[in-house]
C-alpha positions as CSV (number, residue, x, y, z in Angstrom):
1,M,137.7,86.7,75.0
2,T,138.9,84.0,77.4
3,S,138.7,84.1,81.2
4,G,141.4,83.0,83.7
5,T,139.5,79.8,84.2
6,G,139.7,79.0,80.5
7,A,136.0,79.9,79.8
8,A,135.4,81.3,76.3
9,I,133.4,84.5,76.6
10,K,131.4,86.4,74.0
11,I,129.7,89.7,74.7
12,E,126.8,91.0,72.5
13,E,125.1,94.4,72.8
14,I,121.3,93.8,72.7
15,S,120.6,97.5,73.3
16,P,122.5,100.5,74.7
17,V,121.4,99.3,78.2
18,K,121.4,95.6,77.8
19,K,124.1,93.1,77.0
20,R,124.2,89.3,76.6
21,I,127.4,87.5,77.8
22,S,127.8,83.9,76.6
23,F,130.1,81.5,78.3
24,E,131.6,78.2,77.3
25,I,133.4,76.4,80.1
26,P,135.6,73.4,79.0
27,W,134.8,70.0,80.4
28,E,138.0,69.9,82.4
29,E,136.9,72.8,84.5
30,V,133.4,71.5,84.7
31,K,134.7,68.2,86.0
32,K,136.8,69.9,88.7
33,E,133.7,71.9,89.9
34,L,131.6,68.8,89.8
35,D,134.1,66.7,91.8
36,A,134.4,69.5,94.4
37,A,130.6,69.7,94.6
38,Y,130.2,65.9,95.2
39,R,132.9,66.1,97.9
40,T,130.9,68.9,99.6
41,V,127.6,67.0,99.2
42,G,129.3,63.8,100.4
43,R,130.4,65.4,103.7
44,K,126.8,66.3,104.4
45,A,124.9,63.3,103.0
46,R,123.3,60.8,105.3
47,V,122.9,57.5,103.5
48,K,121.9,54.3,105.4
49,G,124.8,51.8,105.5
50,F,127.5,54.4,105.0
51,R,129.4,56.6,107.5
52,P,129.3,60.4,106.9
53,G,131.8,61.3,104.2
54,K,132.3,57.7,103.1
55,T,129.4,57.4,100.7
56,P,130.7,56.1,97.3
57,R,130.4,58.6,94.3
58,R,128.1,56.3,92.4
59,I,125.6,56.3,95.3
60,L,125.8,60.1,95.6
61,E,125.2,60.4,91.9
62,T,122.0,58.3,92.3
63,Y,120.6,60.3,95.2
64,F,122.2,63.7,95.1
65,K,123.0,64.4,91.5
66,E,120.7,67.4,91.3
67,D,122.2,68.9,94.4
68,A,125.8,68.4,93.3
69,E,125.2,69.7,89.8
70,G,123.2,72.7,91.1
71,E,126.1,73.6,93.4
72,A,128.6,73.2,90.6
73,I,126.6,75.3,88.2
74,Q,126.1,78.0,90.8
75,N,129.8,78.2,91.6
76,M,130.8,78.2,87.9
77,V,128.3,80.9,87.0
78,S,129.1,83.1,89.9
79,R,132.9,83.0,89.4
80,S,132.9,83.2,85.6
81,F,130.3,86.0,85.5
82,E,132.0,88.1,88.1
83,E,135.4,87.7,86.3
84,A,133.9,88.6,82.9
85,V,132.1,91.8,84.0
86,Q,135.1,93.0,85.9
87,S,137.4,92.3,82.9
88,A,135.1,94.0,80.4
89,G,134.3,96.9,82.7
90,I,130.6,96.1,82.7
91,V,128.6,97.4,85.7
92,P,125.3,95.5,86.0
93,V,122.4,97.6,87.5
94,A,120.4,94.5,88.5
95,R,120.8,90.7,88.9
96,P,121.6,89.0,85.6
97,E,119.0,86.8,83.8
98,I,120.7,83.4,83.5
99,S,119.9,80.8,80.8
100,Q,121.5,77.4,80.9
101,N,120.6,73.7,80.1
102,G,122.5,71.9,82.8
103,I,125.7,69.8,82.8
104,R,126.3,67.1,80.2
105,S,129.0,64.6,80.8
106,E,132.2,65.1,78.7
107,Q,130.8,68.3,77.2
108,S,131.5,72.0,77.8
109,F,129.1,73.8,80.1
110,T,127.4,76.7,78.3
111,Y,125.2,79.5,79.6
112,S,124.3,83.1,78.9
113,A,123.8,86.0,81.2
114,T,121.7,89.0,80.1
115,V,122.5,92.1,82.1
116,E,121.2,95.6,82.1
117,V,123.7,98.5,82.4
118,E,123.6,102.2,82.8
119,P,123.4,104.1,79.5
120,F,126.4,106.1,78.3
121,V,125.2,109.7,78.5
122,E,127.3,112.7,77.4
123,P,125.0,115.5,78.3
124,R,124.7,118.3,75.8
125,G,122.7,121.5,75.3
126,Y,122.2,122.3,79.0
127,T,123.7,125.8,78.8
128,G,122.2,128.7,77.0
129,L,118.7,127.2,77.0
130,E,115.9,129.6,75.7
131,L,113.1,129.3,78.3
132,P,109.9,131.1,79.2
133,R,109.2,131.9,82.9
134,E,105.7,132.9,84.1
135,D,105.4,136.5,85.4
136,A,105.1,136.1,89.2
137,A,104.0,139.7,89.8
138,V,100.9,139.9,91.9
139,T,98.1,141.8,90.0
140,D,95.1,143.7,91.3
141,Q,93.0,140.9,89.9
142,D,94.9,138.4,91.9
143,M,94.2,140.4,95.0
144,E,90.5,140.7,94.3
145,N,90.2,137.0,93.5
146,R,91.8,136.0,96.9
147,L,89.7,138.5,98.8
148,E,86.6,137.1,97.1
149,E,87.7,133.6,98.2
150,L,87.8,134.9,101.8
151,R,84.4,136.6,101.5
152,N,83.0,133.2,100.3
153,L,84.7,131.5,103.2
154,Y,82.9,133.7,105.7
155,S,79.6,134.0,103.8
156,T,76.3,133.1,105.4
157,L,73.0,131.7,103.9
158,A,69.7,133.6,104.3
159,D,66.1,132.8,103.4
160,V,64.8,134.4,100.2
161,E,61.5,136.2,99.9
162,A,58.5,133.9,100.0
163,D,57.6,134.1,96.2
164,R,61.1,134.5,94.9
165,P,61.9,131.8,92.4
166,V,65.1,129.8,92.2
167,Q,68.1,131.6,90.6
168,M,71.6,130.6,89.6
169,G,73.8,130.6,92.7
170,D,71.0,129.7,95.1
171,F,71.3,127.0,97.7
172,L,68.4,124.5,97.8
173,V,67.1,121.6,99.8
174,I,65.3,119.2,97.5
175,D,63.6,115.8,97.4
176,F,63.9,114.0,94.1
177,Q,63.1,110.6,92.6
178,G,64.5,109.4,89.3
179,S,62.9,106.8,87.0
180,L,64.2,104.8,84.1
181,G,61.6,103.4,81.7
182,G,58.8,104.3,84.1
183,S,60.4,102.5,87.0
184,A,61.6,104.4,90.1
185,R,65.1,103.7,91.0
186,A,66.5,103.9,94.6
187,E,69.9,104.9,93.3
188,L,68.4,108.0,91.8
189,T,66.3,109.0,94.9
190,E,67.2,111.4,97.7
191,S,65.4,113.3,100.5
192,G,66.7,116.5,102.0
193,F,69.4,116.8,99.4
194,R,71.5,120.0,99.4
195,I,72.7,121.6,96.2
196,E,74.1,124.9,94.9
197,I,72.5,125.8,91.6
198,G,75.3,126.3,89.0
199,S,77.8,124.1,90.8
200,K,77.5,121.5,88.0
201,R,77.4,118.8,90.7
202,M,74.5,117.1,89.0
203,V,74.2,115.7,85.5
204,P,73.8,118.3,82.8
205,G,70.3,119.8,82.6
206,F,69.3,118.9,86.2
207,E,70.3,122.1,87.9
208,E,69.1,124.3,85.1
209,A,65.6,122.6,85.3
210,L,65.2,123.9,88.8
211,V,65.7,127.6,87.9
212,G,62.4,129.4,88.2
213,M,60.8,127.0,90.7
214,K,59.5,128.3,94.0
215,K,59.6,126.9,97.6
216,G,57.1,124.0,98.0
217,E,56.7,123.6,94.2
218,S,57.1,120.2,92.5
219,K,58.2,119.5,88.9
220,E,58.9,116.6,86.6
221,F,61.5,116.8,83.8
222,T,63.7,114.5,81.8
223,V,67.5,114.7,81.3
224,T,69.9,112.5,79.3
225,F,72.7,111.1,81.3
226,P,76.3,111.3,79.8
227,G,77.5,108.4,77.8
228,D,80.5,108.0,80.2
229,Y,78.4,108.1,83.4
230,H,80.0,106.0,86.1
231,V,77.0,103.7,86.5
232,E,76.9,101.9,83.2
233,E,73.2,101.1,83.4
234,F,72.3,104.8,83.4
235,A,74.9,105.9,80.8
236,A,73.3,107.7,77.8
237,Q,69.8,106.9,79.2
238,Q,66.9,109.3,79.5
239,I,66.0,109.7,83.2
240,T,62.8,111.3,84.4
241,F,63.0,113.2,87.7
242,H,60.3,114.3,90.1
243,V,61.6,117.1,92.2
244,T,60.2,119.1,95.1
245,V,61.9,122.3,96.4
246,R,61.8,122.3,100.2
247,D,63.9,125.4,100.9
248,I,65.7,128.2,99.0
249,K,68.6,130.2,100.5
250,V,70.9,132.8,99.0
251,K,74.5,133.4,99.9
252,I,75.3,136.7,101.6
253,L,78.9,137.9,101.2
254,P,80.3,140.1,104.0
255,A,81.6,143.5,103.2
256,L,85.3,144.1,103.3
257,D,85.1,146.5,106.3
258,D,86.2,146.8,110.0
259,Q,83.5,144.2,110.9
260,F,85.0,141.7,108.5
261,I,88.5,142.1,109.9
262,K,87.3,140.9,113.3
263,N,87.4,137.4,111.9
264,F,91.2,137.6,112.0
265,E,92.9,138.1,115.3
266,Q,96.3,138.8,113.7
267,Y,95.2,141.8,111.7
268,E,94.3,145.2,113.0
269,N,92.9,146.6,109.8
270,M,92.2,145.8,106.1
271,E,95.6,147.2,105.1
272,A,97.4,144.6,107.2
273,L,95.2,141.8,105.7
274,R,95.9,143.0,102.2
275,A,99.6,143.2,102.8
276,D,99.7,139.6,104.1
277,I,97.6,138.4,101.2
278,R,100.0,140.0,98.7
279,K,103.0,138.4,100.5
280,S,101.3,135.0,100.3
281,L,100.4,135.4,96.7
282,E,104.0,136.5,95.8
283,Q,105.3,133.3,97.5
284,E,102.7,131.1,95.7
285,K,103.2,132.6,92.3
286,G,107.0,132.6,92.7
287,A,107.0,128.9,93.7
288,R,104.7,128.0,90.9
289,A,106.7,129.9,88.3
290,K,109.9,128.3,89.6
291,A,108.4,124.8,89.5
292,N,107.1,125.3,86.0
293,L,110.5,126.6,84.8
294,R,112.2,123.6,86.3
295,K,109.7,121.3,84.5
296,A,110.4,123.2,81.2
297,I,114.2,122.8,81.8
298,I,113.9,119.0,82.3
299,E,111.6,118.5,79.3
300,R,113.9,120.5,77.1
301,L,117.0,118.5,78.3
302,L,115.2,115.2,77.7
303,E,114.4,116.4,74.1
304,L,118.1,117.3,73.5
305,N,119.4,114.1,75.1
306,P,117.6,111.0,73.9
307,F,118.7,107.7,75.5
308,D,117.3,104.4,76.8
309,V,117.1,103.5,80.4
310,P,117.4,100.1,82.1
311,E,114.0,98.4,82.8
312,A,115.2,97.6,86.3
313,Y,115.5,101.3,87.1
314,V,112.0,101.9,85.7
315,E,110.5,99.1,87.7
316,R,112.2,100.4,90.9
317,Q,110.7,103.8,90.2
318,I,107.2,102.4,89.6
319,F,107.5,100.4,92.8
320,S,108.4,103.6,94.7
321,M,105.4,105.4,93.2
322,M,103.1,102.6,94.1
323,V,104.4,102.6,97.7
324,E,103.9,106.4,98.0
325,T,100.4,106.1,96.5
326,Q,99.5,103.4,99.0
327,R,100.9,105.4,101.9
328,R,98.8,108.5,100.9
329,M,95.6,106.3,100.6
330,V,96.2,104.8,104.1
331,I,96.8,108.3,105.6
332,N,93.4,109.3,104.1
333,G,91.7,106.5,105.9
334,M,91.7,103.7,103.3
335,D,92.1,100.1,104.5
336,P,95.7,99.0,104.0
337,D,94.8,95.9,102.0
338,N,92.5,97.9,99.6
339,A,95.1,100.6,99.3
340,A,97.8,98.0,98.3
341,R,95.5,96.4,95.7
342,L,94.5,99.8,94.2
343,A,98.1,101.0,94.1
344,A,99.3,97.8,92.4
345,N,96.6,98.3,89.7
346,L,98.3,101.6,88.8
347,H,101.5,99.9,87.7
348,D,101.0,100.4,84.0
349,Q,99.6,104.0,84.4
350,F,102.8,105.0,86.3
351,R,105.1,103.7,83.6
352,D,105.5,106.8,81.3
353,E,106.1,109.1,84.3
354,A,108.6,106.6,85.8
355,V,110.6,106.5,82.6
356,R,110.7,110.3,82.5
357,L,111.8,110.5,86.1
358,V,114.5,107.9,85.6
359,R,115.8,109.6,82.5
360,S,115.8,113.0,84.1
361,G,117.6,111.7,87.2
362,I,120.4,110.1,85.2
363,L,120.8,113.1,83.0
364,L,121.0,115.6,85.9
365,Q,123.5,113.3,87.7
366,K,125.7,113.2,84.6
367,I,125.5,117.0,84.3
368,A,126.5,117.3,88.0
369,E,129.5,115.0,87.4
370,K,130.6,117.0,84.4
371,E,130.3,120.3,86.2
372,S,131.8,119.0,89.5
373,I,128.6,119.9,91.4
374,T,128.6,118.2,94.8
375,V,126.7,118.2,98.1
376,E,128.5,118.9,101.4
377,E,127.5,117.3,104.7
378,A,126.8,120.8,106.0
379,E,124.1,121.3,103.3
380,I,122.4,118.1,104.3
381,D,122.5,119.1,108.0
382,E,121.0,122.5,107.1
383,R,118.1,120.9,105.2
384,I,117.5,118.5,108.1
385,R,117.6,121.4,110.6
386,E,115.0,123.3,108.5
387,T,112.7,120.3,108.6
388,A,113.2,119.8,112.3
389,T,112.2,123.5,112.9
390,R,109.2,123.1,110.7
391,Y,107.9,120.1,112.7
392,G,108.9,121.4,116.1
393,R,111.7,118.8,116.7
394,D,115.3,119.1,117.7
395,F,118.0,118.6,115.1
396,E,119.7,115.5,116.6
397,S,116.5,113.5,116.8
398,M,115.5,114.5,113.3
399,K,118.9,113.5,111.9
400,A,118.7,110.2,113.7
401,S,115.3,109.6,112.1
402,Y,116.7,110.3,108.6
403,E,119.6,107.9,109.2
404,K,117.3,105.2,110.7
405,E,114.9,105.4,107.7
406,N,117.8,105.5,105.2
407,M,116.6,108.9,104.0
408,T,119.9,110.7,104.1
409,E,121.1,109.6,100.7
410,R,117.7,110.4,99.2
411,L,118.0,113.9,100.6
412,R,121.6,114.2,99.2
413,D,120.2,113.2,95.7
414,Q,117.4,115.8,96.1
415,I,119.8,118.6,97.0
416,L,122.2,117.6,94.2
417,E,119.3,117.7,91.7
418,E,118.2,121.2,93.0
419,K,121.8,122.5,92.7
420,T,122.2,121.1,89.2
421,L,118.9,122.8,88.1
422,D,120.1,126.0,89.7
423,F,123.3,125.8,87.7
424,I,121.4,125.2,84.4
425,E,118.9,128.0,85.2
426,S,121.8,130.4,85.9
427,R,123.1,129.8,82.4
428,A,119.8,129.9,80.6
429,N,118.3,132.7,78.6
430,I,115.0,133.3,80.4
431,R,112.2,135.5,79.2
432,I,109.2,136.6,81.3
433,D,105.9,135.7,79.7
């Protein structure tokens, strides 16, 4: 392949998403570019003894050779690369990686450009998928579990009888001191420590050793710390604890009666509370079932459509995930610098998920193109309007915020993905498990 400037071009496929384009530009063209570069440099050069633009070429070559050759190379690479990718129909997804050894007098200039491109994907298998969907029906047990959560939320603690020993489920206030090798350790010592027996908050064996003790009683026992304990010094070590029980309380759960309903101003009776709980559970289970079905659709599609993705896309996705992680850390009160450092350390851990997200995004986009699925401006406005209502803002200011933060296109992509998944789901064979 030869360009319009006379450059010989060779295109190699390194992988389905990476190509190497090699260029050989004849000396005649190189000389023209070099002459033009020296003219440009000469107009700007300030050399003692010469007027601007009048510095001889040999002087420029002595003092400005690197500048002139750099400009010539940049111009040749930029022009020949752009011409080559347009002629070959190549669409790079990131800046090319350029490899060159500079200009040599009377010789052709050679360089190579390694570029990443989008994979060719012809989506298949996205209709007629056999998929399971969770049963989202609310059961009596679901209702009882939620009511039990509410009872626990409004529970109270009461003193136990004087001689009643500690039982599973009790709430204690204890003092304890831990020793390793006969030496008391400050890291294993607490006073006025509150603990629920059976919560598994402490190392295995600790809470169980307190069962049967009475208020005011002291006890010494030894437990073995787990091998993966977060303090390496104590991992897999036998630690002896001296514990004193200062107080024992038991949880009292309220009865589900008219007195209990007084905790909620919006309900007149238990029937109204139960109806609202059922509605909430239906929404939760329905949303969870839908999310899991969508996940199953994507996983199945990725199995049926294997393809590589450009590393540039993966790195962009990882960067986005790190930024979001950092943002959440800062919102939760972490110092911004610490949040940035911790988020950056997660780069490699994010990689597999980033690859999956990039692959699924490309695949769903190709399905949307094939099935002519599009997003109208009215759909974007409707989604923004819903968000504005949820946050108590007017539509116009919310839309302006989306446009200012460059979030409109991201919202368009999100809606397109949802519509594509709706399309796939509507043509799937779904069984309720």
